C-alpha positions as CSV (number, residue, x, y, z in Angstrom):
1,X,153.5,-86.9,-197.6
2,X,151.2,-88.9,-199.8
3,X,147.7,-87.5,-199.4
4,X,144.7,-89.9,-199.1
5,X,142.8,-87.4,-201.3
6,X,144.5,-87.6,-204.7
7,X,141.8,-86.7,-207.2
8,X,139.7,-83.6,-207.6
9,X,136.5,-83.6,-209.7
10,X,135.4,-80.3,-211.3
11,X,131.7,-80.5,-212.5
12,X,131.7,-77.8,-215.2
13,X,129.0,-79.1,-217.6
14,X,126.2,-76.7,-216.5
15,X,124.8,-74.3,-219.0
16,X,125.0,-71.2,-216.8
17,X,121.5,-70.1,-217.5
18,X,121.5,-67.4,-214.8
19,X,124.1,-65.5,-216.8
20,X,122.6,-65.7,-220.2
21,X,123.2,-64.2,-222.7
22,X,126.8,-63.8,-221.5
23,X,127.1,-67.6,-221.2
24,X,125.6,-68.4,-224.6
25,X,129.2,-68.7,-226.1
26,X,131.3,-68.3,-223.0
27,X,131.1,-71.0,-220.2
28,X,130.2,-69.4,-216.9
29,X,133.4,-71.0,-215.4
30,X,135.4,-68.7,-217.7
31,X,133.7,-65.5,-216.5
32,X,136.3,-63.4,-214.8
33,X,136.2,-62.2,-211.2
34,X,138.2,-59.0,-211.7
35,X,140.8,-60.5,-214.0
36,X,140.9,-64.2,-213.3
37,X,138.3,-66.8,-214.5
38,X,136.4,-68.7,-211.9
39,X,137.9,-72.0,-213.1
40,X,141.4,-70.7,-212.5
41,X,140.7,-70.0,-208.8
42,X,139.4,-73.6,-208.5
43,X,142.4,-75.1,-210.2
44,X,144.8,-73.1,-208.1
45,X,143.1,-74.2,-204.9
46,X,143.4,-77.9,-206.0
47,X,147.0,-77.5,-207.0
48,X,148.0,-75.8,-203.7
49,X,146.1,-78.6,-201.8
50,X,148.4,-81.2,-203.4
51,X,145.9,-82.8,-205.7
52,X,147.5,-85.3,-208.2
53,X,144.8,-85.8,-210.8
54,X,142.2,-83.3,-211.9
55,X,139.1,-84.5,-213.7
56,X,136.9,-82.0,-215.5
57,X,133.4,-83.2,-216.2
58,X,132.4,-80.9,-219.0
59,X,129.9,-80.6,-221.9
60,X,130.6,-81.0,-225.6
61,X,129.5,-77.4,-226.2
62,X,132.1,-76.0,-223.7
63,X,135.3,-76.8,-225.5
64,X,136.6,-73.3,-224.4
65,X,137.2,-74.7,-220.9
66,X,139.7,-77.3,-222.1
67,X,141.3,-74.6,-224.2
68,X,141.8,-72.4,-221.1
69,X,142.9,-75.2,-218.9
70,X,145.5,-76.7,-221.3
71,X,148.7,-75.0,-222.5
72,X,148.7,-73.2,-225.8
73,X,152.3,-73.1,-227.0
74,X,151.4,-71.3,-230.3
75,X,149.7,-68.5,-228.4
76,X,152.6,-68.1,-226.0
77,X,155.0,-68.0,-229.0
78,X,152.9,-65.2,-230.6
79,X,152.9,-63.2,-227.4
80,X,156.6,-63.5,-226.9
81,X,157.2,-62.4,-230.6
82,X,155.2,-59.3,-229.7
83,X,157.2,-58.6,-226.6
84,X,154.5,-59.7,-224.2
85,X,156.9,-62.1,-222.4
86,X,155.3,-61.5,-218.9
87,X,151.8,-62.4,-220.1
88,X,153.1,-65.5,-221.9
89,X,154.8,-66.6,-218.6
90,X,151.6,-66.2,-216.7
91,X,149.7,-68.3,-219.2
92,X,152.4,-71.0,-219.0
93,X,152.3,-71.0,-215.2
94,X,148.5,-71.3,-215.1
95,X,148.0,-73.9,-217.8
96,X,148.5,-77.7,-217.7
97,X,150.5,-79.7,-220.3
98,X,149.8,-83.2,-221.3
99,X,153.4,-84.3,-220.7
100,X,153.7,-83.2,-217.1
101,X,150.2,-82.9,-215.6
102,X,147.6,-85.5,-214.8
103,X,144.5,-84.0,-216.3
104,X,141.4,-85.7,-217.7
105,X,138.3,-84.5,-219.5
106,X,135.1,-86.4,-219.6
107,X,131.8,-85.4,-221.1
108,X,128.3,-85.2,-219.4
109,X,126.2,-84.8,-222.5
110,X,122.8,-84.6,-220.6
111,X,122.0,-82.4,-217.5
112,X,121.3,-85.3,-215.2
113,X,122.5,-83.6,-212.0
114,X,125.6,-83.0,-209.9
115,X,125.6,-86.6,-208.6
116,X,125.6,-87.9,-212.2
117,X,128.5,-85.5,-213.0
118,X,130.5,-86.9,-210.2
119,X,129.7,-90.5,-211.3
120,X,130.9,-89.6,-214.8
121,X,134.4,-89.2,-213.3
122,X,134.5,-92.6,-211.7
123,X,136.8,-94.4,-214.1
124,X,139.3,-91.6,-213.8
125,X,139.5,-91.3,-210.0
126,X,142.6,-92.5,-208.3
127,X,142.3,-94.8,-205.3
128,X,141.0,-93.3,-202.1
129,X,138.7,-90.5,-201.3
130,X,138.0,-87.8,-203.9
131,X,137.5,-84.1,-203.7
132,X,134.7,-82.2,-205.6
133,X,135.1,-78.5,-206.3
134,X,132.3,-76.4,-207.6
135,X,134.0,-73.4,-209.3
136,X,131.1,-71.0,-208.9
137,X,131.5,-71.3,-205.2
138,X,134.5,-69.0,-204.9
139,X,136.3,-69.2,-201.5
140,X,138.9,-66.5,-200.9
141,X,141.5,-66.4,-198.2
142,X,142.8,-69.7,-196.7
143,X,142.8,-72.7,-199.0
144,X,139.5,-74.4,-198.2
145,X,140.3,-77.7,-199.8
146,X,143.7,-77.9,-198.2
147,X,142.1,-77.3,-194.8
148,X,139.5,-80.0,-195.4
149,X,142.1,-82.6,-196.6
150,X,144.2,-81.9,-193.5
151,X,141.2,-82.4,-191.2
152,X,140.0,-85.4,-193.2
153,X,143.4,-87.2,-192.8
154,X,143.2,-86.7,-189.1
155,X,139.7,-88.1,-188.8
156,X,138.0,-91.4,-189.5
157,X,137.1,-91.1,-193.1
158,X,133.5,-91.0,-194.4
159,X,132.2,-87.9,-196.1
160,X,133.1,-84.4,-195.4
161,X,131.4,-81.2,-196.7
162,X,132.4,-77.6,-196.4
163,X,129.9,-75.8,-194.2
164,X,129.0,-72.2,-193.2
165,X,126.3,-70.6,-191.1
166,X,123.5,-68.9,-193.0
167,X,120.5,-66.9,-191.9
168,X,117.5,-69.0,-191.0
169,X,115.5,-67.5,-193.8
170,X,118.1,-68.7,-196.4
171,X,118.1,-72.4,-195.5
172,X,115.8,-73.1,-198.4
173,X,118.7,-72.3,-200.8
174,X,121.1,-75.0,-199.4
175,X,121.7,-78.5,-198.1
176,X,121.5,-78.2,-194.4
177,X,123.3,-80.4,-191.8
178,X,121.5,-81.9,-188.9
179,X,124.4,-81.6,-186.4
180,X,124.8,-84.1,-183.6
181,X,127.8,-82.5,-182.0
182,X,130.6,-80.0,-182.7
183,X,134.3,-80.5,-182.1
184,X,136.3,-77.4,-183.0
185,X,135.7,-76.8,-186.7
186,X,134.2,-80.2,-187.3
187,X,130.4,-80.7,-187.2
188,X,129.5,-84.3,-186.9
189,X,126.1,-84.7,-188.5
190,X,123.3,-87.2,-188.4
191,X,122.1,-86.4,-191.8
192,X,121.7,-83.6,-194.4
193,X,118.4,-82.1,-195.6
194,X,118.2,-80.6,-199.0
195,X,116.8,-77.0,-199.1
196,X,114.4,-77.2,-196.1
197,X,111.9,-74.4,-195.4
198,X,113.1,-72.3,-192.4
199,X,110.6,-73.9,-190.1
200,X,111.9,-77.4,-191.0
201,X,115.6,-76.7,-191.0
202,X,117.5,-78.8,-188.5
203,X,120.2,-76.1,-188.2
204,X,121.7,-73.1,-189.9
205,X,124.8,-75.0,-191.0
206,X,124.7,-74.9,-194.8
207,X,126.7,-77.1,-197.3
208,X,128.7,-75.2,-199.9
209,X,130.7,-76.3,-202.9
210,X,133.6,-78.3,-201.5
211,X,133.4,-82.0,-200.7
212,X,135.8,-84.7,-199.7
213,X,134.0,-88.0,-200.3
214,X,134.8,-91.6,-199.5
215,X,135.2,-93.6,-202.7
216,X,132.0,-95.5,-201.8
217,X,130.1,-92.5,-203.1
218,X,130.5,-93.9,-206.7
219,X,128.7,-97.2,-205.7
220,X,125.9,-95.2,-204.1
221,X,125.5,-92.9,-207.1
222,X,125.5,-95.9,-209.5
223,X,122.2,-97.0,-208.0
224,X,120.9,-93.6,-206.9
225,X,117.3,-92.9,-208.1
226,X,116.5,-89.4,-209.5
227,X,115.6,-86.9,-206.8
228,X,114.6,-83.2,-206.9
229,X,114.2,-82.0,-210.5
230,X,114.4,-85.5,-211.8
231,X,118.2,-85.4,-211.4
232,X,120.8,-87.6,-209.6
233,X,121.5,-85.5,-206.5
234,X,124.9,-85.7,-204.8
235,X,123.4,-84.7,-201.5
236,X,121.0,-87.6,-201.6
237,X,123.9,-90.1,-202.0
238,X,125.9,-88.4,-199.2
239,X,122.9,-88.4,-196.9
240,X,122.2,-92.1,-197.4
241,X,125.8,-92.9,-196.4
242,X,125.8,-90.8,-193.3
243,X,124.9,-93.5,-190.8
244,X,127.3,-96.1,-192.2
245,X,130.3,-94.0,-193.2
246,X,129.9,-90.9,-191.1
247,X,129.2,-87.3,-192.3
248,X,131.0,-84.2,-191.1
249,X,130.8,-80.5,-191.9
250,X,133.9,-78.5,-191.9
251,X,133.8,-74.8,-190.9
252,X,136.4,-73.4,-193.3
253,X,138.2,-70.1,-192.6
254,X,138.0,-68.4,-196.0
255,X,135.2,-66.2,-197.3
256,X,132.8,-67.7,-199.7
257,X,131.1,-65.9,-202.6
258,X,128.2,-67.5,-204.6
259,X,129.4,-66.7,-208.1
260,X,126.5,-68.7,-209.6
261,X,124.5,-65.5,-209.0
262,X,125.0,-62.0,-210.4
263,X,124.9,-60.5,-207.0
264,X,127.5,-62.9,-205.7
265,X,129.7,-62.3,-208.7
266,X,129.5,-58.6,-208.1
267,X,130.4,-59.0,-204.4
268,X,133.4,-61.1,-205.2
269,X,134.6,-58.6,-207.8
270,X,134.2,-55.7,-205.5
271,X,136.0,-57.6,-202.7
272,X,139.0,-58.3,-204.9
273,X,138.9,-54.8,-206.4
274,X,139.1,-53.4,-202.8
275,X,142.5,-55.1,-202.4
276,X,143.9,-53.9,-205.8
277,X,145.5,-50.4,-205.7
278,X,144.7,-50.0,-209.4
279,X,141.0,-50.1,-208.6
280,X,141.1,-47.7,-205.7
281,X,140.2,-44.6,-207.8
282,X,137.3,-46.4,-209.5
283,X,135.9,-47.6,-206.2
284,X,136.1,-44.1,-204.7
285,X,134.4,-42.7,-207.8
286,X,131.4,-44.9,-207.4
287,X,131.3,-45.3,-203.6
288,X,128.7,-42.6,-203.1
289,X,126.3,-43.9,-205.7
290,X,123.2,-45.6,-204.3
291,X,120.7,-47.2,-206.6
292,X,117.2,-45.9,-206.0
293,X,114.8,-48.6,-204.8
294,X,112.1,-49.7,-207.2
295,X,108.6,-48.5,-206.4
296,X,106.6,-51.0,-204.4
């Protein structure tokens, strides 16, 4: 089956300031959750969802991302010569090669916002709707993007965003959907409000880092004026198209971790460690430790 969503865009140009100094030389997308870099989880999700072309919107200072993503035959050869055949095989399986894979890199030299990053990928997008994956939103369990594409192809197009319920006092951290009606896992929305105060939030349905967007989003972003923080906001472009194209939230079945924060990264690591027998003794060793609260 030929999917209508053939392109995935990975905005990876951010400087990762919340993880400094760790991200001074290492892109945050290469920080590992247990033993796998964040970017690899995102790549695997897109691959398994049937994406044909992957477009990485990066920054000139983050060449390490391309080195991780693309195959390194010389390194594999060295590993094999040292008897590390299994590791070499894993690297080959994870990596892309220029001959067989449709992978593009484009630079976003200035931090002009998520919307601008998506716009940078315009010339590389195949026809049809495009997916956008934010690697620091790690979703474990069922393949979120695959679920969204399946639902998108059964619907009427427009824009679709991954959605989850959050506590009312956390709505100011997210884009929040104004839901008109719910149909199973689909939330048909009238609009989206960016980071509303709890008293102003139209719902508790928050948007997280997976999008399936009608190709019209590029036209909208081309003329989008800067929004919050003086940046081109993707949520602004999506919200403006809501009435004409339609906007839907999708309640995915996986578990999401905000790995753009230290607490979220720790939660994800502990979650995966709890499923790894090699980590059982370590988790048991530290399970009884409770950090004392700081004095008020």
